[in-house]
Each structure stands twice: as C-alpha cells, then as structure tokens.
C-alpha positions as CSV (number, residue, x, y, z in Angstrom):
1,M,134.8,77.5,84.3
2,L,137.4,79.2,82.2
3,G,136.7,77.8,78.7
4,S,140.0,75.8,79.3
5,A,141.1,73.3,81.9
6,A,143.3,73.6,85.0
7,L,143.9,70.1,86.4
8,A,145.8,69.7,89.6
9,G,147.2,66.6,91.4
10,V,149.3,66.1,94.4
11,P,150.2,62.8,96.3
12,P,148.2,62.1,99.4
13,A,151.2,62.5,101.7
14,T,151.5,66.2,100.8
15,A,147.8,67.0,100.2
16,Q,147.2,69.0,103.4
17,Q,149.8,71.7,102.7
18,P,152.6,72.7,100.2
19,A,155.7,70.6,101.2
20,A,159.2,69.8,100.1
21,R,157.8,67.9,97.1
22,P,156.5,70.5,94.6
23,A,152.9,70.4,93.7
24,R,152.2,69.8,90.0
25,I,149.6,71.5,88.0
26,G,148.5,70.9,84.3
27,I,147.2,73.8,82.1
28,L,145.4,73.0,78.9
29,G,144.7,75.8,76.5
30,A,142.6,75.7,73.3
31,T,144.7,78.2,71.3
32,T,148.4,79.4,72.1
33,A,150.4,80.2,75.0
34,E,150.6,83.9,74.0
35,G,146.8,84.0,73.8
36,Y,146.4,83.0,77.3
37,A,149.4,84.7,78.8
38,S,147.7,87.5,80.7
39,R,145.1,85.1,82.1
40,W,147.6,82.4,83.4
41,D,149.8,85.3,84.8
42,A,146.8,86.3,86.8
43,M,146.3,82.8,88.1
44,K,149.9,82.4,89.0
45,A,149.7,85.7,90.9
46,G,146.8,84.3,92.9
47,L,148.8,81.1,93.5
48,R,151.8,83.2,94.8
49,E,149.5,84.9,97.3
50,L,148.6,81.4,98.5
51,G,152.3,80.4,99.0
52,Y,152.8,78.5,95.7
53,V,155.9,79.8,93.9
54,E,156.8,78.2,90.4
55,G,160.2,76.7,90.5
56,R,160.2,76.3,94.3
57,N,157.2,74.4,95.4
58,L,155.2,74.4,92.2
59,V,155.7,72.8,88.9
60,I,153.4,73.8,85.9
61,E,153.0,71.7,82.8
62,S,151.3,73.6,79.9
63,R,149.8,72.1,76.7
64,Y,148.1,74.2,74.0
65,A,146.0,73.0,71.0
66,D,147.2,75.9,68.9
67,G,143.8,76.4,67.2
68,Q,143.2,72.7,66.2
69,L,140.0,71.8,67.0
70,D,124.4,82.3,79.1
71,R,124.4,85.5,79.0
72,L,126.8,87.1,76.6
73,P,125.2,85.9,73.4
74,E,121.9,87.4,74.5
75,L,123.4,90.6,75.5
76,A,125.3,90.9,72.2
77,A,122.0,91.2,70.3
78,E,120.7,93.9,72.9
79,L,123.9,95.8,72.5
80,L,123.6,96.0,68.8
81,K,119.8,96.9,68.9
82,E,120.4,99.8,71.3
83,L,123.2,101.0,69.0
84,R,121.1,100.9,65.8
85,P,117.4,100.6,66.6
86,G,116.5,100.0,62.9
87,I,118.9,97.2,62.4
88,A,117.4,93.9,61.1
89,Q,120.2,91.7,59.6
90,V,123.0,90.5,61.8
91,A,125.9,88.3,60.9
92,V,127.3,85.9,63.6
93,L,130.9,84.8,63.1
94,V,131.3,81.2,64.3
95,N,133.8,78.3,64.3
96,P,132.0,75.3,62.9
97,D,134.6,72.9,64.3
98,N,133.0,73.6,67.8
99,P,129.5,72.6,66.9
100,A,128.1,72.0,70.4
101,F,129.2,75.3,71.6
102,V,128.0,77.2,68.5
103,R,124.5,75.5,68.7
104,T,124.1,76.6,72.4
105,M,125.3,80.1,71.8
106,L,123.1,80.6,68.7
107,E,120.1,79.3,70.5
108,A,120.6,81.8,73.2
109,M,121.1,84.6,70.8
110,E,118.1,83.7,68.6
111,A,115.8,83.8,71.6
112,T,116.7,87.4,72.2
113,A,117.0,88.3,68.5
114,G,113.4,87.2,68.0
115,R,112.1,89.5,70.6
116,L,114.1,92.4,69.2
117,G,113.1,91.8,65.6
118,L,116.6,90.8,64.5
119,K,117.3,88.1,61.9
120,L,120.6,86.3,62.6
121,R,122.7,84.4,60.1
122,A,125.8,82.4,61.0
123,F,129.0,82.7,58.9
124,D,131.8,80.1,59.3
125,A,135.4,80.7,60.0
126,R,137.7,78.0,61.3
127,G,140.5,80.5,61.7
128,P,142.3,83.4,60.1
129,Q,142.6,81.7,56.8
130,E,138.7,81.8,56.4
131,F,138.0,85.3,57.7
132,D,138.2,87.0,54.3
133,G,135.7,84.6,52.9
134,A,133.3,84.9,55.8
135,F,133.4,88.7,55.5
136,A,133.0,88.7,51.8
137,A,129.9,86.6,52.2
138,M,128.6,89.1,54.8
139,A,128.9,91.8,52.3
140,R,127.1,89.9,49.6
141,E,124.3,89.2,51.9
142,R,124.0,92.8,52.9
143,M,124.6,92.2,56.7
144,E,124.1,95.3,58.8
145,A,126.3,94.2,61.8
146,V,128.4,91.3,63.0
147,A,128.5,89.6,66.4
148,V,131.6,87.5,67.2
149,L,131.0,84.5,69.4
150,E,133.1,84.3,72.6
151,E,135.1,81.2,71.4
152,A,138.8,80.4,71.7
153,I,139.8,80.3,68.0
154,L,138.0,83.5,67.2
155,N,139.2,85.2,70.5
156,A,142.8,84.6,69.4
157,S,142.5,87.0,66.3
158,P,140.6,90.2,67.5
159,E,142.7,92.6,65.4
160,A,142.0,90.7,62.1
161,I,138.3,90.5,62.7
162,A,138.0,94.1,63.8
163,R,139.9,95.2,60.7
164,L,137.6,93.3,58.3
165,A,134.5,94.6,60.1
166,A,135.7,98.2,59.9
167,R,136.5,97.7,56.2
168,L,133.0,96.8,55.5
169,R,131.8,99.6,57.9
170,L,130.0,96.8,59.9
171,P,129.3,97.6,63.6
172,S,130.9,94.7,65.4
173,V,130.3,93.3,68.9
174,G,132.3,90.7,70.7
175,N,134.5,90.4,73.8
176,K,136.5,93.4,75.3
177,E,139.6,92.4,73.4
178,L,137.8,92.9,70.1
179,A,136.9,96.5,71.0
180,A,140.4,97.1,72.3
181,H,141.8,96.0,68.9
182,G,139.5,98.1,66.8
183,G,136.0,96.5,67.1
184,L,133.0,98.7,67.9
185,I,131.6,97.2,71.1
186,G,133.1,94.8,73.6
187,Y,131.1,93.1,76.4
188,G,132.2,90.3,78.7
189,V,133.7,89.1,82.0
190,N,137.0,90.2,83.3
191,L,139.0,87.1,82.2
192,P,142.3,87.9,84.3
193,A,140.1,88.2,87.4
194,L,138.5,84.8,86.7
195,F,141.8,83.1,86.2
196,R,143.2,84.8,89.4
197,R,140.1,83.2,91.2
198,A,140.9,79.8,89.8
199,A,144.0,79.9,92.0
200,Y,141.7,79.4,95.0
201,F,140.3,76.2,93.5
202,V,143.8,75.0,92.6
203,D,144.9,75.5,96.3
204,R,141.8,73.6,97.6
205,I,142.6,70.6,95.3
206,L,146.2,70.7,96.3
207,R,145.2,70.6,100.0
208,G,143.1,67.5,99.5
209,A,139.6,68.8,98.5
210,N,137.6,66.5,96.2
211,P,137.2,68.4,92.9
212,G,133.8,67.0,92.4
213,E,132.5,68.4,95.6
214,L,133.8,72.1,94.9
215,P,131.2,74.5,94.0
216,I,130.9,75.9,90.4
217,E,131.2,79.7,90.3
218,Q,129.7,81.8,87.6
219,A,130.8,85.4,86.7
220,T,128.6,88.0,88.1
221,T,130.4,91.2,86.8
222,F,130.4,92.1,83.2
223,E,132.3,95.0,81.6
224,L,131.5,97.1,78.6
225,A,134.0,98.5,76.2
226,V,133.2,101.2,73.6
227,N,135.6,102.2,70.8
228,L,134.7,105.8,69.8
229,R,137.6,105.8,67.2
230,T,136.0,103.0,65.4
231,A,132.6,104.5,65.7
232,Q,133.8,107.7,64.1
233,A,135.6,105.7,61.3
234,I,132.5,103.7,60.3
235,G,130.0,106.6,60.8
236,V,128.2,105.3,63.9
237,A,126.9,107.5,66.6
238,I,127.3,105.9,70.0
239,P,124.4,106.8,72.4
240,R,125.6,108.9,75.3
241,G,124.1,106.6,77.9
242,M,126.2,103.7,76.5
243,V,129.3,105.7,76.7
244,Q,128.5,106.9,80.3
245,R,128.1,103.3,81.5
246,A,131.1,101.8,79.7
247,D,134.0,100.5,81.8
248,L,136.5,101.2,79.0
249,V,136.1,103.9,76.4
250,I,138.7,104.1,73.6
251,P,138.7,107.8,72.5
252,A,138.3,108.9,69.0
C-alpha cells in the first residue's frame, strides 16, 4: 500500500491486545531512513494513538535498501498539457532497475499522452550519479518538459532533479516533494497521512487479524503543489485556475 512494507507479528498468547511482552514490527524501506523519516513518524504517531509506545510495549526493527535495487502517471501528462498546450515532446525520468514498475507506469502515461498528442521518451537514471547524463540527453533530444516517476530511488533526490530541470529551463512535474524542492509542479497523495493510516492495519494484525483478509485501501485524496518561484525563473506562466486549486503554492 505504501510502496514499502510494514510487517507485523505477535505471539498468539498476546494477539488480542497489547500486553507485557512488546509487540514487534518490521519496517522495510527502499531507500534510506532519512528519506522515510516523516512518513514513519506519522505511522508511529498513529500507533501511539492506539496505545503502542516504542520502548514500552512496542519494538520496531528497521531495514533500508539504501537505493540498491494508477492515476498519478496519467495525471502528470494532463498537468503538463494544461501548463503548455503546445507541448509535444516530454521526457520521463525512470529508474531502469525497477522494470516492472516502470513498464506499468509508462503504459498508463502513454495511454493519456496519446489522447493529448504528447510523445513520451524515457531517460534512465539509476540514482544521482546518472542524473547529469540523463538530463544532458534530454537537452540533446530537445525535450520540452520532464515528468519524474513516483519511484523510491528518484523520490530520494528531489532537489538534484529539480535543479537540473531548472538549469535546462524544463517544466518538471513529479510528486509534491519535487515542487517543494524547486520543481515546477507536484501532484500526489499525502504520504504522511497514508503512513498514519497504516497504523490502523498494524493494530489489527497485532490484535490477531489475518493480514490476507484485511481490505486493501487506495488513496482518494490527491494534492497539487505549484512553485511560482520556479515558474518565474524558467519563464513559464502558470494558469490562474491551476494556482487557485493548488493545495500548496510556493510564492515567487
């Protein structure tokens, strides 16, 4: 549900309610602890509301891969088309080490891009060490904008990606963190809210629920961020309607 895993286990004798023996939860993250800090903090806050306090009746084991490795992709193309109606060539920054995810996301984007008259081209970057090369290739191919896939490795470096896009005067769209760090447009779910909601499912499992029988929930609220400072710097006029409906506006 969250792009990473929260696995919980507790002995049958204590499954019905938190008891003297602490519950133990495993957290697995795709990137670094720092990259997930605000999200896990939100989940821990939700757990505290349910009576689980780390160090008292809760033990959390965390592991992070440190970068070794269906709506949002479609809406990214529509955000870009509204911003620049005449746009035709759009770069998509992808991590090729996550092929199944990339294929699924690109298929969703291409379906919408075709209806909007956009041509997409994927540019590979497995991490920060390959960002310069990817953006240099975008410049050579005369890309007119860049969409950044919502993927763990790319999510971990919003500032570097935003800086390179701005240097090439490329309108960029990605998650909200990208816009907050200098990208032009951000669109996505409220991740801390999702992680806070995850506490509910952890609690259900700790109380004995079968994880396979719990419902899968999908996000229903999406938030839009607009960076007017970046728009001014790269010479893009943001439509007033987009600014008015934005949940977050970074002023010029």
